[in-house]
SERO-4910 file (N, C-alpha, C, O; in steps of 0.05 Angstrom, whole numbers):
BEGIN
 pado doro    nc1    nc2    nc3   cac1   cac2   cac3    cc1    cc2    cc3    oc1    oc2    oc3
  Met    A  -1177   1171   1294  -1185   1151   1280  -1166   1154   1253  -1155   1176   1250
  Asp    A  -1160   1131   1231  -1144   1141   1213  -1168   1139   1192  -1192   1133   1195
  Arg    A  -1155   1146   1171  -1176   1148   1152  -1171   1117   1135  -1150   1105   1133
  Leu    A  -1196   1111   1125  -1200   1084   1111  -1189   1084   1082  -1190   1102   1066
  Arg    A  -1180   1067   1079  -1173   1072   1046  -1175   1035   1040  -1155   1022   1033
  Arg    A  -1209   1020   1047  -1201   1001   1043  -1209    996   1008  -1202    974    999
  Thr    A  -1222   1012    990  -1224   1018    971  -1217   1045    958  -1223   1067    966
  Met    A  -1197   1038    928  -1193   1061    920  -1196   1052    891  -1184   1035    878
  Leu    A  -1217   1070    884  -1235   1060    856  -1227   1084    841  -1225   1107    849
  Tyr    A  -1221   1072    810  -1211   1077    792  -1234   1093    768  -1251   1080    755
  Val    A  -1230   1121    767  -1243   1132    741  -1230   1136    721  -1208   1147    723
  Pro    A  -1239   1129    696  -1221   1148    667  -1222   1180    676  -1239   1186    692
  Gly    A  -1210   1193    669  -1211   1217    675  -1227   1235    648  -1232   1259    645
  Ser    A  -1233   1213    633  -1239   1218    609  -1272   1219    600  -1283   1227    579
  Lys    A  -1284   1206    624  -1307   1197    625  -1322   1222    638  -1319   1227    662
  Pro    A  -1330   1230    630  -1350   1266    649  -1376   1245    665  -1382   1246    689
  Gly    A  -1388   1230    648  -1413   1212    660  -1410   1204    692  -1421   1208    713
  Met    A  -1385   1189    681  -1380   1174    719  -1358   1195    729  -1357   1193    753
  Ile    A  -1341   1215    720  -1335   1234    742  -1345   1239    755  -1338   1239    779
  Lys    A  -1365   1247    746  -1396   1261    764  -1413   1249    778  -1427   1260    795
  Asp    A  -1413   1228    774  -1438   1207    793  -1426   1189    810  -1438   1180    829
  Ile    A  -1403   1183    806  -1385   1152    823  -1385   1153    846  -1378   1132    857
  Tyr    A  -1391   1177    865  -1395   1184    898  -1420   1160    905  -1419   1145    925
  Ile    A  -1436   1161    890  -1454   1142    900  -1453   1114    901  -1471   1099    906
  Tyr    A  -1427   1110    894  -1425   1077    896  -1413   1074    925  -1415   1052    936
  Gln    A  -1397   1100    942  -1388   1105    964  -1364   1080    970  -1366   1060    985
  Pro    A  -1345   1088    955  -1320   1080    961  -1308   1091    985  -1321   1106   1000
  Asp    A  -1283   1082    989  -1266   1107    999  -1258   1111    991  -1244   1126   1006
  Ala    A  -1246   1112    966  -1232   1134    950  -1236   1136    926  -1234   1116    914
  Ile    A  -1240   1155    915  -1248   1161    883  -1212   1172    867  -1199   1193    871
  Met    A  -1206   1151    851  -1181   1157    840  -1180   1164    808  -1182   1148    789
  Phe    A  -1176   1196    808  -1184   1196    773  -1163   1193    759  -1144   1209    759
  Asp    A  -1165   1172    746  -1133   1172    728  -1136   1188    699  -1150   1183    680
  Leu    A  -1117   1210    702  -1105   1215    678  -1075   1202    659  -1058   1213    646
  Glu    A  -1080   1171    668  -1050   1166    654  -1062   1135    638  -1081   1136    622
  Asp    A  -1054   1120    642  -1060   1096    627  -1088   1096    611  -1091   1097    587
  Ser    A  -1112   1095    636  -1136   1103    619  -1145   1112    602  -1163   1104    587
  Val    A  -1132   1133    600  -1128   1159    574  -1119   1152    547  -1098   1139    543
  Ser    A  -1132   1158    533  -1112   1155    498  -1100   1179    505  -1106   1192    525
  Ile    A  -1082   1186    486  -1067   1216    482  -1076   1233    474  -1067   1256    479
  Thr    A  -1101   1228    456  -1126   1246    441  -1134   1255    469  -1134   1279    474
  Glu    A  -1139   1241    483  -1153   1265    506  -1144   1268    531  -1156   1272    552
  Lys    A  -1109   1265    525  -1099   1286    556  -1114   1304    564  -1128   1306    583
  Asp    A  -1110   1316    550  -1117   1355    552  -1146   1354    568  -1150   1362    591
  Ser    A  -1167   1340    545  -1198   1346    559  -1197   1332    589  -1207   1340    610
  Ala    A  -1184   1312    582  -1188   1301    615  -1186   1310    646  -1196   1307    668
  Arg    A  -1162   1326    628  -1143   1340    651  -1161   1362    661  -1161   1367    685
  Phe    A  -1182   1380    640  -1194   1404    649  -1223   1380    655  -1236   1391    673
  Leu    A  -1233   1364    651  -1258   1347    662  -1251   1339    693  -1268   1343    710
  Val    A  -1225   1328    700  -1224   1322    730  -1213   1353    744  -1217   1360    768
  Ser    A  -1201   1365    726  -1204   1390    750  -1229   1412    752  -1230   1427    771
  Glu    A  -1247   1412    734  -1274   1423    737  -1284   1402    753  -1285   1413    775
  Ala    A  -1292   1379    754  -1303   1360    766  -1291   1366    805  -1307   1363    824
  Leu    A  -1266   1373    808  -1259   1373    835  -1272   1395    848  -1280   1397    871
  Lys    A  -1272   1412    830  -1281   1444    840  -1310   1441    845  -1318   1453    865
  Gln    A  -1329   1428    832  -1356   1438    826  -1374   1412    837  -1398   1414    838
  Val    A  -1363   1393    843  -1381   1365    855  -1371   1356    873  -1348   1348    875
  Asp    A  -1393   1357    892  -1394   1346    917  -1388   1324    925  -1409   1311    924
  Tyr    A  -1364   1307    937  -1360   1278    932  -1370   1268    962  -1367   1245    969
  Gln    A  -1380   1283    976  -1391   1276   1002  -1373   1260   1019  -1377   1237   1027
  Gly    A  -1347   1279   1026  -1324   1272   1036  -1308   1247   1029  -1290   1239   1043
  Ile    A  -1316   1236   1008  -1300   1216    996  -1278   1222    988  -1279   1236    967
  Glu    A  -1253   1218    998  -1221   1218    985  -1223   1223    962  -1237   1207    949
  Thr    A  -1213   1245    948  -1200   1246    921  -1168   1240    913  -1147   1251    922
  Val    A  -1170   1221    895  -1149   1217    892  -1138   1218    856  -1150   1205    839
  Val    A  -1116   1233    851  -1115   1242    818  -1090   1232    809  -1069   1243    816
  Arg    A  -1091   1210    791  -1064   1201    788  -1052   1214    761  -1062   1206    740
  Ile    A  -1032   1232    758  -1023   1244    746  -1010   1226    722  -1008   1202    728
  Asn    A   -998   1234    693   -982   1225    684   -957   1229    698   -958   1246    715
  Gly    A   -929   1212    692   -900   1208    695   -894   1245    680   -904   1258    661
  Leu    A   -873   1251    699   -869   1283    689   -841   1276    669   -826   1294    660
  Asp    A   -837   1247    664   -824   1244    636   -831   1247    616   -816   1246    597
  Thr    A   -865   1253    617   -880   1254    595   -882   1286    585   -868   1303    595
  Glu    A   -901   1292    564   -898   1315    562   -923   1320    575   -928   1344    574
  Phe    A   -944   1301    590   -965   1314    602   -961   1320    634   -975   1335    647
  Gly    A   -945   1308    640   -936   1307    672   -942   1337    688   -958   1345    704
  Leu    A   -922   1346    677   -925   1381    685   -946   1394    690   -953   1404    711
  Glu    A   -965   1391    656   -988   1401    658  -1021   1392    677  -1041   1405    683
  Asp    A  -1013   1366    681  -1026   1358    706  -1030   1365    725  -1053   1366    734
  Leu    A  -1001   1374    743  -1000   1387    765  -1009   1409    757  -1032   1413    765
  Lys    A  -1000   1429    744  -1008   1458    741  -1029   1462    747  -1036   1478    764
  Leu    A  -1048   1444    732  -1088   1446    732  -1092   1433    755  -1100   1449    771
  Ile    A  -1088   1401    771  -1106   1395    777  -1090   1408    813  -1106   1408    832
  Val    A  -1067   1416    817  -1065   1426    843  -1085   1455    840  -1095   1461    861
  Gln    A  -1089   1469    822  -1105   1489    830  -1126   1483    843  -1133   1495    863
  Ser    A  -1143   1455    830  -1170   1440    842  -1170   1424    872  -1186   1408    881
  Lys    A  -1149   1434    881  -1137   1415    912  -1149   1393    914  -1166   1393    932
  Pro    A  -1146   1372    901  -1158   1336    903  -1141   1333    936  -1121   1344    945
  Asp    A  -1155   1316    945  -1132   1303    966  -1111   1301    973  -1099   1313    991
  Val    A  -1101   1281    956  -1083   1263    942  -1073   1268    911  -1089   1263    893
  Ile    A  -1051   1275    904  -1041   1266    882  -1020   1245    880   -998   1247    891
  Arg    A  -1030   1219    860  -1020   1196    854   -995   1196    837   -998   1201    813
  Leu    A   -973   1190    844   -948   1186    828   -952   1155    806   -958   1133    815
  Pro    A   -947   1159    781   -945   1129    772   -908   1119    771   -891   1133    780
  Lys    A   -906   1102    763   -879   1084    770   -863   1099    777   -848   1115    765
  Thr    A   -866   1093    800   -844   1108    823   -823   1089    830   -828   1066    838
  Glu    A   -796   1101    825   -776   1084    822   -751   1086    846   -737   1068    856
  Lys    A   -753   1109    850   -735   1123    872   -746   1148    881   -761   1163    869
  Ala    A   -734   1150    906   -738   1179    920   -749   1203    909   -768   1218    913
  Glu    A   -725   1201    890   -728   1232    875   -752   1230    861   -766   1250    862
  Asp    A   -760   1210    848   -792   1213    829   -807   1237    848   -818   1258    840
  Val    A   -804   1225    883   -829   1241    892   -817   1267    905   -834   1284    912
  Trp    A   -791   1272    909   -779   1286    908   -785   1314    887   -795   1334    898
  Lys    A   -778   1314    857   -785   1326    840   -818   1333    837   -822   1357    830
  Val    A   -838   1320    842   -865   1319    842   -875   1342    863   -892   1358    858
  Glu    A   -859   1340    889   -863   1348    909   -852   1381    910   -862   1399    922
  Lys    A   -827   1380    893   -820   1414    892   -840   1425    868   -848   1449    869
  Ile    A   -846   1413    853   -866   1434    837   -897   1430    854   -912   1447    845
  Ile    A   -909   1416    873   -932   1419    884   -923   1439    901   -937   1459    900
  Asp    A   -905   1438    917   -903   1464    934   -900   1493    915   -915   1512    916
  Lys    A   -884   1492    905   -877   1512    882   -907   1527    879   -910   1551    886
  Leu    A   -931   1509    867   -953   1519    860   -971   1520    882   -990   1535    877
  Glu    A   -973   1510    901   -986   1516    924   -987   1546    932  -1006   1560    936
  Lys    A   -959   1552    934   -945   1587    941   -967   1598    915   -988   1611    919
  Glu    A   -959   1591    892   -967   1604    872   -993   1612    878   -994   1636    883
  Tyr    A  -1026   1592    880  -1041   1592    879  -1055   1604    911  -1079   1609    915
  Gly    A  -1037   1605    925  -1045   1616    950  -1055   1590    965  -1070   1598    983
  Ile    A  -1053   1568    966  -1064   1545    972  -1043   1535    998  -1018   1532    996
  Glu    A  -1062   1531   1025  -1037   1520   1043  -1018   1507   1038  -1023   1491   1019
  Lys    A   -988   1505   1052   -972   1491   1045   -972   1467   1055   -971   1464   1079
  Gly    A   -974   1449   1042   -970   1414   1050  -1002   1401   1054  -1001   1378   1064
  Ser    A  -1025   1411   1047  -1048   1416   1040  -1060   1388   1024  -1077   1371   1028
  Ile    A  -1038   1393    999  -1044   1365    983  -1027   1344    990  -1005   1351    999
  Asn    A  -1033   1318    988  -1017   1295    997  -1012   1275    974  -1027   1274    955
  Met    A   -991   1259    977   -988   1244    958   -979   1215    958   -967   1205    977
  Met    A   -985   1200    932   -984   1173    939   -967   1166    919   -966   1183    901
  Ala    A   -953   1146    916   -936   1134    895   -940   1105    894   -946   1090    912
  Ala    A   -935   1099    863   -949   1073    854   -916   1059    847   -899   1070    832
  Ile    A   -914   1038    859   -886   1023    856   -895   1002    835   -909    982    840
  Glu    A   -886   1009    812   -891    989    784   -868    972    770   -871    962    748
  Ser    A   -839    968    789   -816    962    771   -804    944    797   -809    945    821
  Ala    A   -791    933    786   -766    923    808   -753    937    822   -748    932    845
  Met    A   -744    956    809   -734    978    821   -741    987    834   -724    993    852
  Gly    A   -766    996    838   -781   1005    852   -788    990    880   -787   1000    902
  Val    A   -797    961    872   -789    950    893   -769    950    911   -772    956    934
  Leu    A   -749    943    900   -726    950    911   -720    971    934   -710    966    956
  Asn    A   -729    993    927   -728   1033    937   -746   1032    951   -747   1053    963
  Ala    A   -774   1009    961   -793   1022    974   -796   1032    998   -816   1043   1007
  Ala    A   -766   1026   1017   -768   1040   1037   -750   1074   1029   -751   1095   1041
  Glu    A   -742   1070   1017   -735   1101   1012   -760   1121    999   -767   1144   1005
  Ile    A   -771   1100    980   -796   1121    980   -816   1129    998   -828   1151   1000
  Ala    A   -819   1103   1017   -840   1105   1032   -829   1128   1056   -845   1137   1072
  Lys    A   -805   1135   1056   -797   1158   1081   -791   1179   1068   -783   1198   1081
  Ser    A   -793   1182   1036   -787   1213   1025   -800   1232   1029   -789   1253   1020
  Ser    A   -824   1235   1042   -838   1267   1039   -854   1263   1059   -861   1239   1062
  Lys    A   -863   1278   1075   -885   1273   1091   -907   1278   1081   -925   1265   1092
  Arg    A   -918   1296   1058   -937   1289   1039   -950   1262   1038   -974   1255   1040
  Leu    A   -923   1248   1035   -933   1217   1026   -955   1203   1041   -948   1202   1065
  Ile    A   -980   1192   1036   -992   1188   1051   -997   1155   1051  -1009   1142   1068
  Gly    A   -980   1144   1019   -988   1118   1019   -963   1111    998   -947   1128    990
  Ile    A   -962   1084    990   -953   1066    969   -969   1048    963   -984   1036    979
  Ala    A   -968   1044    942   -982   1025    931   -967   1009    905   -947   1020    894
  Leu    A   -977    982    895   -972    966    888   -989    969    849  -1013    967    844
  Gly    A   -972    972    832   -991    970    804   -976    943    805   -955    944    819
  Ala    A   -982    922    794   -985    891    784   -970    886    751   -950    876    740
  Glu    A   -991    899    745   -986    890    722   -955    898    701   -944    883    685
  Asp    A   -949    920    708   -920    931    703   -893    923    708   -872    926    697
  Tyr    A   -907    907    740   -891    904    756   -879    867    744   -856    859    745
  Val    A   -902    854    736   -896    826    725   -885    825    702   -871    806    696
  Thr    A   -890    843    687   -884    836    658   -839    851    660   -819    842    649
  Asn    A   -842    879    686   -814    873    688   -792    856    695   -770    853    686
  Ile    A   -808    843    718   -796    815    720   -795    785    701   -782    764    703
  Lys    A   -811    795    684   -807    772    655   -832    749    669   -828    724    671
  Thr    A   -854    759    677   -868    736    691   -903    739    678   -903    750    656
  Lys    A   -924    733    686   -946    745    687   -962    735    708   -956    715    722
  Arg    A   -983    749    710  -1003    739    740  -1010    712    743  -1008    698    723
  Ser    A  -1017    704    761  -1022    680    771  -1048    684    790  -1052    702    807
  Pro    A  -1064    662    783  -1093    661    804  -1087    652    834  -1105    649    851
  Glu    A  -1063    650    837  -1052    642    862  -1035    669    874  -1036    671    898
  Gly    A  -1020    690    860  -1008    709    862   -982    706    873   -973    722    890
  Thr    A   -966    683    863   -938    675    879   -917    687    864   -893    684    868
  Glu    A   -930    704    844   -903    724    834   -906    757    841   -894    775    829
  Leu    A   -922    760    862   -931    784    872   -925    785    899   -931    805    912
  Leu    A   -910    757    911   -916    748    947   -889    777    958   -892    793    976
  Phe    A   -864    775    938   -837    793    944   -850    817    955   -854    823    979
  Ala    A   -857    833    925   -872    853    918   -882    865    938   -872    884    949
  Arg    A   -910    853    945   -932    852    970   -916    856    997   -924    873   1013
  Ser    A   -896    842   1002   -884    844   1028   -861    861   1026   -848    868   1046
  Gln    A   -857    870   1001   -833    894   1006   -852    923   1004   -842    941   1018
  Ile    A   -863    927    999   -889    945    997   -897    951   1021   -896    974   1030
  Leu    A   -904    934   1033   -921    932   1058   -906    937   1085   -914    952   1103
  Asn    A   -886    926   1086   -867    926   1114   -853    954   1108   -847    965   1129
  Ala    A   -846    970   1084   -840    998   1079   -862   1012   1093   -858   1025   1114
  Ala    A   -887   1010   1079   -903   1030   1091   -914   1019   1115   -932   1033   1125
  Arg    A   -907   1000   1127   -915    997   1157   -890   1010   1173   -894   1019   1195
  Ala    A   -865   1009   1163   -839   1024   1183   -848   1051   1181   -849   1064   1202
  Tyr    A   -854   1060   1164   -849   1090   1162   -885   1107   1165   -889   1130   1160
  Asn    A   -906   1084   1176   -929   1089   1181   -942   1107   1163   -946   1131   1165
  Ile    A   -948   1088   1138   -970   1107   1119   -986   1076   1110   -990   1054   1120
  Ala    A   -991   1085   1095  -1017   1058   1080  -1009   1046   1056  -1002   1061   1038
  Ala    A  -1010   1028   1054  -1007   1010   1034  -1029    996   1024  -1044    985   1040
  Ile    A  -1035    996    996  -1047    996    985  -1036    973    953  -1015    974    939
  Asp    A  -1064    952    952  -1061    933    939  -1064    939    908  -1069    962    902
  Thr    A  -1062    918    888  -1062    926    859  -1084    918    854  -1097    907    872
  Val    A  -1101    920    818  -1124    919    818  -1122    880    811  -1103    867    805
  Tyr    A  -1154    871    814  -1158    849    802  -1173    860    776  -1190    878    775
  Ser    A  -1162    844    757  -1178    860    738  -1197    847    717  -1205    859    697
  Asp    A  -1204    819    723  -1229    798    729  -1249    805    736  -1259    790    753
  Val    A  -1261    823    731  -1285    832    747  -1311    814    751  -1329    816    768
  Asp    A  -1307    794    729  -1330    770    731  -1322    757    750  -1341    755    765
  Asn    A  -1305    746    759  -1286    726    772  -1294    734    809  -1274    736    823
  Ile    A  -1318    738    822  -1318    747    841  -1309    728    861  -1303    737    883
  Lys    A  -1306    700    855  -1295    682    875  -1272    686    873  -1264    686    897
  Gly    A  -1253    690    859  -1230    693    853  -1222    724    863  -1199    723    871
  Phe    A  -1230    746    865  -1229    768    872  -1236    767    900  -1220    783    911
  Arg    A  -1249    758    915  -1253    755    940  -1233    736    955  -1223    743    976
  Arg    A  -1227    710    942  -1201    699    955  -1170    717    953  -1152    711    969
  Glu    A  -1166    741    931  -1152    757    929  -1148    773    960  -1128    776    974
  Val    A  -1175    782    962  -1173    808    982  -1162    799   1010  -1147    809   1026
  Glu    A  -1180    768   1009  -1171    760   1038  -1147    745   1043  -1142    731   1062
  His    A  -1129    752   1018  -1108    747   1025  -1080    773   1034  -1060    772   1050
  Ile    A  -1095    800   1010  -1081    812   1016  -1083    827   1042  -1064    842   1048
  Lys    A  -1109    825   1060  -1117    827   1092  -1100    820   1107  -1087    832   1124
  Gln    A  -1100    799   1100  -1082    771   1112  -1060    778   1117  -1050    775   1139
  Leu    A  -1046    791   1096  -1021    803   1089  -1020    822   1106  -1006    818   1126
  Gly    A  -1034    846   1103  -1042    869   1126  -1037    890   1116  -1023    907   1127
  Phe    A  -1048    891   1094  -1057    914   1071  -1080    931   1078  -1101    920   1086
  Asp    A  -1079    967   1076  -1100    969   1082  -1122    969   1064  -1144    973   1075
  Gly    A  -1123    966   1045  -1145    968   1021  -1131    956    994  -1108    946    993
  Lys    A  -1149    959    972  -1150    954    948  -1155    971    927  -1174    986    929
  Ser    A  -1138    972    902  -1149    997    888  -1170    979    868  -1162    956    866
  Ile    A  -1193    982    854  -1207    965    843  -1222    983    817  -1226   1007    818
  Ile    A  -1227    967    798  -1242    977    775  -1269    976    770  -1282    983    750
  Asn    A  -1274    969    784  -1314    966    781  -1327    969    808  -1319    957    827
  Pro    A  -1348    986    808  -1361    987    828  -1368    968    846  -1366    970    871
  Lys    A  -1379    943    831  -1384    923    842  -1363    908    857  -1375    890    869
  Gln    A  -1340    906    863  -1320    902    875  -1324    914    904  -1324    899    923
  Ile    A  -1326    934    905  -1334    954    933  -1343    935    953  -1331    927    974
  Glu    A  -1367    928    942  -1387    906    969  -1365    886    979  -1362    881   1003
  Val    A  -1349    874    959  -1337    849    967  -1309    848    993  -1301    833   1011
  Val    A  -1301    883    977  -1280    886    995  -1284    893   1019  -1271    884   1037
  His    A  -1302    909   1023  -1319    920   1046  -1326    899   1068  -1319    901   1091
  Asp    A  -1337    884   1058  -1346    858   1069  -1328    839   1083  -1331    827   1104
  Val    A  -1301    838   1061  -1280    831   1071  -1263    841   1105  -1258    827   1125
  Tyr    A  -1258    864   1099  -1257    880   1110  -1263    895   1134  -1248    912   1145
  Asn    A  -1292    885   1142  -1309    892   1164  -1301    873   1177  -1291    853   1168
  Pro    A  -1303    878   1201  -1297    860   1219  -1321    848   1233  -1340    863   1236
  Lys    A  -1323    823   1242  -1347    814   1252  -1361    815   1284  -1350    814   1306
  Val    A  -1387    817   1279  -1394    823   1309  -1376    809   1337  -1371    819   1359
  Glu    A  -1372    793   1330  -1351    786   1357  -1330    798   1366  -1328    807   1389
  Glu    A  -1309    802   1345  -1292    815   1337  -1301    852   1349  -1294    861   1371
  Ile    A  -1310    863   1335  -1321    885   1361  -1329    878   1378  -1311    883   1393
  Glu    A  -1345    869   1389  -1347    865   1418  -1318    869   1431  -1309    886   1445
  Glu    A  -1309    848   1421  -1289    831   1439  -1264    864   1436  -1243    863   1448
  Ala    A  -1270    886   1422  -1249    906   1419  -1254    927   1438  -1241    943   1450
  Ile    A  -1282    920   1437  -1293    952   1453  -1287    943   1480  -1282    961   1496
  Glu    A  -1286    913   1488  -1284    908   1516  -1254    911   1527  -1249    912   1551
  Ile    A  -1235    911   1506  -1213    910   1510  -1200    936   1512  -1181    940   1526
  Trp    A  -1216    961   1493  -1208    986   1501  -1221   1005   1522  -1212   1027   1530
  Asp    A  -1249    987   1532  -1259    999   1558  -1247    991   1580  -1249   1003   1601
  Thr    A  -1232    964   1577  -1212    958   1603  -1189    973   1607  -1180    981   1628
  Met    A  -1181    978   1581  -1152   1000   1577  -1153   1023   1585  -1133   1032   1595
  Lys    A  -1171   1034   1586  -1187   1065   1590  -1195   1058   1621  -1194   1079   1633
  Lys    A  -1202   1042   1635  -1212   1037   1664  -1173   1035   1681  -1163   1048   1699
  Ala    A  -1165   1014   1665  -1139   1015   1680  -1124   1039   1680  -1111   1045   1700
  Lys    A  -1123   1057   1656  -1111   1079   1662  -1119   1097   1680  -1102   1106   1695
  Glu    A  -1149   1105   1684  -1163   1121   1700  -1150   1111   1728  -1149   1127   1746
  Lys    A  -1143   1088   1731  -1140   1072   1767  -1109   1077   1775  -1098   1074   1797
  Gly    A  -1097   1087   1738  -1067   1085   1752  -1047   1057   1750  -1023   1055   1757
  Gln    A  -1063   1038   1741  -1059   1013   1741  -1034   1012   1715  -1035   1027   1696
  Gly    A  -1014    994   1719   -993    997   1701  -1001    968   1684   -998    967   1660
  Val    A  -1012    944   1700  -1010    915   1686  -1039    915   1674  -1056    920   1691
  Ile    A  -1048    911   1648  -1076    907   1647  -1083    883   1633  -1073    873   1612
  Ser    A  -1107    872   1652  -1115    841   1641  -1138    837   1643  -1151    847   1661
  Leu    A  -1149    820   1625  -1181    824   1621  -1183    788   1624  -1169    772   1612
  Arg    A  -1200    784   1638  -1208    747   1634  -1177    735   1641  -1167    721   1624
  Gly    A  -1165    740   1661  -1129    734   1662  -1111    730   1643  -1088    721   1644
  Lys    A  -1129    745   1617  -1098    751   1599  -1084    781   1601  -1091    804   1597
  Met    A  -1067    771   1606  -1055    810   1600  -1063    823   1575  -1064    811   1554
  Ile    A  -1068    846   1579  -1072    860   1549  -1043    878   1537  -1028    890   1552
  Asp    A  -1042    876   1518  -1006    890   1518  -1013    911   1497  -1036    915   1489
  Lys    A   -997    921   1490   -990    948   1471  -1002    933   1437  -1012    946   1419
  Pro    A  -1000    912   1438  -1004    901   1409  -1027    898   1406  -1039    906   1386
  Ile    A  -1041    884   1428  -1073    872   1434  -1088    903   1429  -1107    910   1414
  Ile    A  -1076    915   1442  -1097    948   1442  -1100    959   1417  -1120    970   1407
  Asp    A  -1071    953   1403  -1071    970   1379  -1089    957   1354  -1097    969   1334
  Arg    A  -1093    930   1359  -1105    907   1349  -1136    926   1346  -1145    938   1326
  Ala    A  -1147    923   1374  -1163    930   1383  -1176    961   1364  -1196    962   1350
  Lys    A  -1161    978   1369  -1163    995   1353  -1176    997   1330  -1197   1007   1322
  Arg    A  -1150    981   1316  -1154    978   1278  -1185    971   1279  -1202    986   1269
  Ile    A  -1191    943   1295  -1217    934   1287  -1243    956   1290  -1263    956   1275
  Leu    A  -1239    975   1310  -1254    995   1319  -1259   1016   1290  -1280   1026   1283
  Asp    A  -1232   1020   1278  -1235   1034   1256  -1245   1030   1238  -1252   1048   1224
  Leu    A  -1249   1002   1231  -1253    995   1205  -1288    989   1211  -1306    992   1193
  Ala    A  -1293    981   1240  -1316    981   1246  -1330   1006   1249  -1353   1004   1256
  Gly    A  -1321   1030   1245  -1330   1060   1250  -1341   1064   1274  -1357   1081   1279
  Val    A  -1330   1044   1292  -1342   1057   1330  -1326   1081   1339  -1302   1078   1342
  Ser    A  -1334   1099   1342  -1321   1121   1354  -1307   1104   1389  -1313   1085   1403
  Tyr    A  -1292   1122   1389  -1272   1113   1418  -1253   1140   1430  -1252   1161   1418
  Val    A  -1244   1138   1447  -1238   1170   1460  -1212   1163   1474  -1208   1152   1496
  Glu    A  -1190   1174   1451  -1154   1167   1452  -1155   1172   1487  -1134   1169   1500
***
């Protein structure tokens, strides 16, 4: 079963209370932010807070992600030195524009893992794409490293870069979303959509989540715990979808056991795309199955 990343909840690294207790909301992933949500005067203390939390707090199996500052700042390298030592599941790179941006961080992580006696390759990476150049290079970024488990859209910087602003319909993001999604699918990594900032507009938020699910995204970055339930509700399969997926999977398993080359269910042929969709539904529903 692939790891679910329907919700990736931002937590400012400068907020100790939130860092300590955020797991109670049960997002699929927690992203501790050391970048945009942390003021320059709090960068050092936020880095220490997140590092210590990763060592001491039991996040109950929830994926831990740390968004570092860019290596083009005075904070990026210091973030890596301390955070790698605390062994998060994923380090998220901000403002990624080319494959070289990933390689530079990967090289440092390689060195630090060796220095700290951490198993090589145990810390994964995710790249946030936030500019026109990054969108154009999405495929090169997506295939740049074996550590890279996903790419994510950062819309606020992107729309500024292309000289527009966000609209309720999201028309201005369709190209970027499509590029990022196709790159992720081509290289079998996750595609995570951007945040929706108007936390009180639940109707608009649900509409956007339904849109990005239809496009094919694995999930969404979120900034408020009350958004979790909406995302999970949209992504969770309906009962009839689960029942059909179980039936498809069982039919496929029985046909394989009998050595049948052609698989059919109620007169309809079951081919690989249908089986893959059934597997995805079972993953989303948390239904166990045997490959």
